[in-house]
C-alpha positions as MATLAB code, in Angstrom:
seq = 'MNVDQHLKVAQWHLEQARLHATNGDHKCGCPVNDHDAKAIEAVEAGMMKIEEELTCSVK';
ca = [
      -4.190   -9.007  -10.581;
      -0.946   -9.749  -12.763;
       2.692   -8.835  -11.410;
       2.520   -5.785  -14.397;
      -0.244   -4.373  -12.050;
       0.605   -5.317   -8.810;
       4.009   -3.039   -9.873;
       1.190    0.054  -11.347;
      -0.976    0.395   -8.672;
       1.947    0.436   -6.062;
       4.013    2.670   -8.520;
       0.290    4.705   -8.141;
       0.909    4.763   -4.370;
       4.520    5.842   -4.695;
       3.965    8.804   -5.985;
       0.889    9.617   -3.878;
       3.051    9.802   -1.093;
       5.520   11.090   -2.123;
       3.009   14.145   -3.574;
       1.662   13.940    0.383;
       5.113   14.612    1.359;
       6.241   17.772   -0.685;
       2.365   18.951    0.430;
       3.251   18.819    3.962;
      -0.199   19.684    5.133;
      -2.091   17.295    3.064;
      -4.703   15.072    4.238;
      -6.718   12.443    1.640;
      -8.565   11.855    4.066;
      -9.231    8.442    2.923;
      -9.580    5.458    5.518;
      -7.621    2.549    5.721;
      -9.153   -0.417    5.035;
      -8.090   -3.869    6.301;
      -6.359   -5.095    3.552;
      -4.220   -1.511    3.681;
      -4.229   -2.348    7.581;
      -2.535   -5.537    7.117;
       0.477   -4.112    4.068;
       1.132   -1.415    6.678;
       1.544   -4.402    9.836;
       3.363   -5.918    7.737;
       6.099   -2.924    6.554;
       6.525   -1.918   10.382;
       6.986   -5.153   11.247;
      10.064   -5.757    8.601;
       9.910   -6.099    4.728;
      11.077   -9.859    5.060;
       8.184  -11.077    6.472;
       5.844  -10.126    4.165;
       4.784  -12.994    2.258;
       3.370  -14.035   -1.021;
      -0.805  -13.748   -1.218;
      -1.666  -16.304   -3.300;
      -5.641  -15.572   -2.769;
      -7.338  -12.223   -3.027;
      -7.553  -11.816    0.821;
     -10.491   -8.944    0.264;
     -13.972   -9.939   -0.213;
];
């Protein structure tokens, strides 16, 4: 994906999170895949630890 595509996906996820938070009881049921788990771990460890991915890690 290019930068613009990554930003669009991030925007979509942020809006979904906002909608889930306002609902309060919402559970989408989506399982966490390996790529998302890696992102969650990086954010929880501290934003400064996120490194640029130069190749697709989802294969």
